[in-house]
Steps between C-alpha positions, in 0.01 A plus 500: 500500500173332585416196294130597521429828322284756678274553200140446625403312181769233547470460879165327448667228292735412788215480751297268276773240452478229768793445732711193419385195691723435799541147630325456836731556794596187694346463844679677783560161666681363193759778508578454869784252563384190685591507867686193616351337806729479800582146607288395797686537829397352832367744756689544825233299685522213253879494533478490879241221497708286264807549721303393808365194318851398395623535857221277629566241227860465616409488868238223485 
């Protein structure tokens, strides 16, 4: 059965009572898990340059 009766005299009472106060929802960002940053890796160009530098250090 319905908890709210369909009698028109009592329906008004339910509409007049304020809704219970809900706590404010947390921000969307707070609920999202923090993304871990990837460790910095050298680009292919940087790797090649460092290899060339090492070769020249040993040669001269």
